N, C-alpha and C positions, 0 to 999 in steps of 0.2 A: 809506403806503408804508414809513413806521418800523416798523410791527407788523408787517408782511410780512417786512420785512429781518430782524427780530430773532427771529419765528417760524423762518426758515430757517436762521438760525443756531443757534437751538437744535433744531434736528431735525439739523442736520450733526453739532451736538456729540453729542447722545444716540445717534447711528449708529455715531460715532467709539468711543463708550465700551463699546458693547454689540459690537464687531467686535474690540476687544483679545483678543488671543492668552491663554488659559489658563496660568498658571504650571505649571512642572513638577510641583511639590506636589500641584497640584488635578487634575491629568491623572492621577497615581499614586492619588491617593484614588480618582476616579471608577474606575479601572481594578479598583483593589481591591474595592470595591464591586459591580462587574458581574462580576467573577471569584467573589466569594463568592454572588452570587446564582445564576451559572450551575452551582455545586459543590451547593449547597442544590436547584435543581430535578432534577439528577442523581441526588442521593440519595434525593430524595423520588419519584421515577421507579421507581427501583430496589428500593427498601425499602419504598414504599407508604405511607409514614407520612402521617398526617392532622396539623392543627396542633398540637393539645391535646399528642400523641404525642411528636411533634418539639420543642416548646417543652420537655417535661417531661425528654427525654433531654438537651438543653444543658445545662438548670439543675442534672441529675446531674453533669456532665461538667465544667462551668466554673464557678467561685466568683463571687461577684457582682462585678462589675466592669463598667467603661465597655465594655471590650470584648464582653462578655455581652450587655450591652443593645445594642450596635451589631449584634452578630450576629443578635439575636433582632427587631431593627427592620428588617432585610434581610430576615430569613427572612417574618416576616409579609406583608410587601409580595411575596415569590415566591407565598406559600399563597395569595392573593387571585388569582392566575393559574390557570387550568384547568392539570390535572395533565400532558396531552397535550402542552402548549407545548413546542416545541423549545428545550432548554438554550441554543442558539445565540441563538434569539428573545428568550429572557430577558435573556441576557447584552447583548446590542444595546439592548434597551428601557431596561435600568437605567443603560449608559453613557451613553446619547443625556440620559436625564432628568438624569443628575447634571452632567451638561456644561452643559446649560441652566439647572441650578440655580445652578449657579457663575457664568455669566453674566447672570443674571438674566432669562432669556429662555423661563424653564419655561411653559407655557402653565395657566393656572388652570383646575382643572377640580374 
């Protein structure tokens, strides 16, 4: 009985922790990442870049920095997707994954 009660208490606490709302800065970060992914997909569709060409262009434009690393990290994940995937779908996918990562609920794939 005590074990069952303890298990139920732990389960309730775990659910409450996962249900916590995201902080504004986390939502802003997720929106930024998703918006960047959206724009990268649009560029990719309009200009027909492959990954190597896109990466080289970014390295020519931006100096070595955390911002460039972040941009290339997002772009690399975009380029995994088919080129004909709608930019809105890319945005939604990135936003959802970011929120799940922030909440600790991202599926392991």
